[in-house]
ZAVOTOR-757020 format. One record per residue: y, x, z of N, C-alpha, C, CB in turn. Coordinates in steps of 0.05 Angstrom, whole numbers, plus 5000, padded with zeros to 4 digits. Each point is the difference from the previous one (the first is absolute). Glycine has a CB too. Example, Ala and Ser with C-alpha at 12.3 -4.5 7.8 and 13.67 -1.06 7.14 Angstrom:
2
488652645156502449825000502450185000497749625025/504450314961502450165001502249855014498750244957/
//
This chain:
207
511963518389499250285001500450125028501350034951/500849895063500650115026498549875023504450124982/494449655013498849855022497950165016500749604973/497650575014498150155015501350205020496849954962/505750135032501450195017501349865024500750294960/499449455040501249845021502850105008495449915017/506550104964502750105006501449805018500250244957/501549865061501649835018502249864985498950305038/502149824940502149884984499850114971503049955041/497749884940500050084972502749914988494949974996/506450214989502549944986499850084971502650055043/498849814940499950084972502749944987495149914998/505550244980502449944986499449984970502750255034/499049604952499849984971502749904990495049915001/505750174975502549914988499849734987501250484992/496349435005499549754986499449775019498350264961/503349525039499349785018497449864992504949935006/494350094969497549894991497750155013502049854956/498150425043498050165013499849955029500750354965/501649625048500049945029498749745007504150285004/496449524979498949735005496950024998504249784981/494850364999497150044998498950155024500450004950/501150205059499150155024499949835025501950414979/500149415023500049825024497649825001505050024999/494049904978497649835000497650165009502049734962/497950525031497750175007500250115028499450114952/503149945057500350135026502349865015498450444983/501149315026502149845013501250135025497849604981/500750575032501050125025501750254996496049815023/504050294953501550254994503049954999496050184975/505650025032502949994997500650104972500850075050/500249754933500550074972503049984995495549844986/505650375001502950024996500650054970500550185047/501449674943500850044972502150224998499149514990/500150725000501850234997498650194980502049955048/499350274946498650204983500150275013501349744958/497350455031499650265013502350194995495149934996/506949994988502250184994502050025023499449894952/500749895064501850015023498550075025503049664979/498450355044498650055025498249775007503850285015/493949784995498149795009501149865025496150254980/503549485021501149855023498350025025502049694967/497250555040498350045024501150245016495949814976/503750185050500950215017498450264996501549665034/499750564974498650265000497449985016504450254995/493549874994497550015015498749745006501750405019/498549414962499049735005497049974994504549834989/494350344995497349954990498250255003502049674967/495450275034498050215000499050074972498649845045/501649974936499150044973502049874981495250015014/505550134964501649894978498350024975504450145022/495449644963498650004975501949934977495849865024/503750274953501649954976498049994977504250245018/495649524970498049964979501349964973496849815034/503150394949501049984972502849894999495349924985/506550225029502849935001501850214988499049735041/500550524966501850224993500450044970498650215042/499549714942500250054971501849804986495450195002/505549605012501649804987502850114992497649655027/503550244952502550104989502449965020498249904955/501649915063502249945018499950175025500149544983/497950635020499950195023501650244993495449835015/506750234999501850214993499150285009503749675002/494950355021499350265010497549985017504850135000/493150014992497650015016500550145027497250014958/504550205041500650155024501349825021500550424973/501349415019501349825019498149805012504350064974/493849845009498049815010498350135022500049764955/499150495040498450135020501650075025497250194963/505449875034501650055023500249755018502650354974/497749425013500249755016497349945013503549834969/494350235016497349965012499750175025498149894955/502950365044499850185023501749905023499250384969/503149505024501849905021498749775016503950144972/494849685015498949775014497350055012502649714969/496250525025497450075012500450145027498050044954/500049905064499950155025498950284995499449565026/501250634991498850274997496949974999503950215024/494949934957497149984997499249774982499550205044/502449644946499449774983499150094972503349745025/495350074962498850064973501549854978495650075022/504650064955501049884976497749994979504750185009/494849594980497949964980501349874976496449955035/503250174941501249884976498350054976504550065020/495749764961498750024974502149974978495749815019/503850334958501749984977498450044975503950175027/497049734950498750044974500050304994501349544984/496650565003499750284994500050064970497350045042/503850204952499950124973501749854980495550175011/506649964979501749884980498549934974503850255019/494049904976498549954976498749725000499150494996/500749395028498749745002502049775000496450215026/506249854970502049794999499449814977503450315020/496949424985499349804981502049775002495150145001/504349644984501849785000500549885027498549914954/499450085063500349905027502250145015495249885000/505050384996502150165014502849904991496950405002/503449544973502649914990500749735011499350264958/498749565044500549735010500950005029496549834968/502350355048500750015029502350215005495349865012/506050224967502350195002499150275013503149615003/494650494988499150255010501650234988495449815005/505750355013501750234992498450254992503549815030/494350234985498450244996497349965013504250294998/494049904997497550035015500050285013497549684968/500650365050500150255016497350154999503349785030/497050474979497750175007500150045030499950234955/497849845057499950035029502150195011495249904998/505150334989501950205009502949934998496650324988/504149484997502849924997501249935027499049844954/499450065064501149895025500450205022497749584989/501150665009500150195022502950085007495750174985/506149894997502750075008501549775014500250324962/499449445029501449775012498949955028500749804955/496650225048498849955026500950215020496049794978/504050465015500750215018503049995007496350294982/505349634998502949975006500549795021501050154953/497349645047500349785019498750075027500249674962/498550565040498750085025497149935002504449945020/494449974958497149925001498250244996501349544984/496450445027497850184995497949874983500850235045/498949854929498049874983497250055011503050074960/495449725040497350015011497849964979501849835042/498750004939497849914982501249914973497249865040/501350194939500849904974497649994981504650185007/495349624977497949984980501049804978496350115034/502749934942500249794980497749805004502350324967/498149445023497849815000500149824975499950015050/498249814947499549854975499650204977502749605018/495850614987499550204979498649894976499850345036/498549464968498549884978501949854980496049955030/506449994979501949864982501450184981500649685036/499450594969501550184983499050004972500950285040/496649784954499150004972500449734987496750355012/503049435002500449744988502949964992496349825028/505650274989502849974993500750184976501049895048/498050354952500650184978498949904973500050385032/497649514969498949894975501649754991495450175014/505349665005501549764993502750074989497749755036/503650464975502650094990499750114971501650105047/496350054948499650114974499549784979498150425021/500349384987499349784981502549834993495449995020/506449994999502349824995502650154997497749665027/502150604967502450174998501949914978497350385016/501749514962501749914978500649715000498250374975/501249495046500449715000502949915002495449975020/506350204991502849925005500249815024500950064951/501549825052500449815022498549744996504550215006/494449685016498649744997501949784990496950145037/502149674948501649784992500949835024497649994955/504649865042501049845022497849815010504750044982/494949965044497949825011497250125000502849624986/496950615002497350134998499950225020499649894951/498150135063499650215020499150254987498949665034/502150574977499050264991497050025008504650215004/493949954981497150035006499450075029499350134953/502350045060499550085027500749795021500750474985/500549315006500849795018498449754998504650184998/493549824984498349764996497849995021500950024951/498549745060497949975020497350114989502449605019/496150524999497450114993497849795007501650475008/496349534977497749825006499050055029498749994951/500349815061499050025028498050225004500949525005/497250514976497950205003501250284999496749694979/505450355005501350264999501550065026500549964950/500949845060501350035026498050075022503649684986/494250195014497950055021498950284997498849525000/500950584975499150274996502050205010497449854961/505250105034502150185009500150015031502649914958/497049865054500049995029497750165012502249544998/495550444990497750155009500550304998496949624987/504350474990500650284997502150095020498849974951/503249865054502150075019498950045028503349754972/494750085035498850025027498550265003499849505003/498750584976498550255000501950235002496349794973/505950205012502050225000501350025028500849944951/499949835060501350005027498150125021502649594987/494850355011498150115019499950314997497349574998/502750524977500050294995502550135011497349934959/505049955037502550125011499950005030502549844960/496549945052499949995030498150215011500949514997/497350594986498150205009500850284991496449664999/506150384994501050264994500450084972497950125041/501249724940500450064971502949954993495249894989/506050294996502849974990499949984970501950255039/499049524950499949964971502250164987498149545007/501250614971502050174987501949844982496750375002/502649384993501849834983499449725007500150344963/501749485028499749715005502549864991497050095039/502949654960502449854991502149985023497149744968/502050315056501749975024499550235019500149494995/501850575022499650205021500649895027501150364967/497749775053500549925028500750255016496949604996/505150385021500850225018500249905028502450244962/496949935057500549945028501450245012495849715004/506350245012501550215013500649915029502150154956/498550055061500449945028502750125009495050005009/506449855007502450105013499150165025502949614983/497850645019499050165023500749875027500550414972/497849645047500349875026502750075014495150015005/505950234989502550085012502449924984497550375021/502149494957502349934983501849795013497350124959/505249915038501949805010501249854977501150285040/499049454962501149844979503050054997496549655008/504450364967502850054994501149764985499350504998/502749375013501249774988501550084974500449785045/499550054935501450054975502349814997495750184979/
//
């Protein structure tokens, strides 16, 4: 994903050694560190131009969103960007959330106090995968009385989809992404994306 930007250095963290091993295969030149976001990040103040967080904050083991954003601000240079995605709307919570220890889902406005407390200026926000919302709601309604899956059986929302369905979803996602890139803001979706900036005059504060 970052290759078109030609970054001079890429670093990543994860609490899972399995995830890090997979990442090393895909990005052998990246600096990858086994740690979690609850402690201080193992990087110096003002080390990066961009910090990305993809579907991390909603996990049950994340103790404080505000602390995570404060650490992101610390390791960013003045004027640096923060990009993150998270699952949206508690009404869309499903078995997959339980399996990955999902603590909650969010709305776009939930992040504004945490971002401003960390010194960020919010720039952009939108929901996406809007086409998935009615499908999820219908699936939840159809299986509302099913109870817990039997041992060894996958919940309906975790079963692999046929290739033609996946291809259709990908085509819809590309159309939606093009619309968002051209200024459309989706009022709902299964996931949200936010972009915020650390002001140019901001000074990193060690934690």
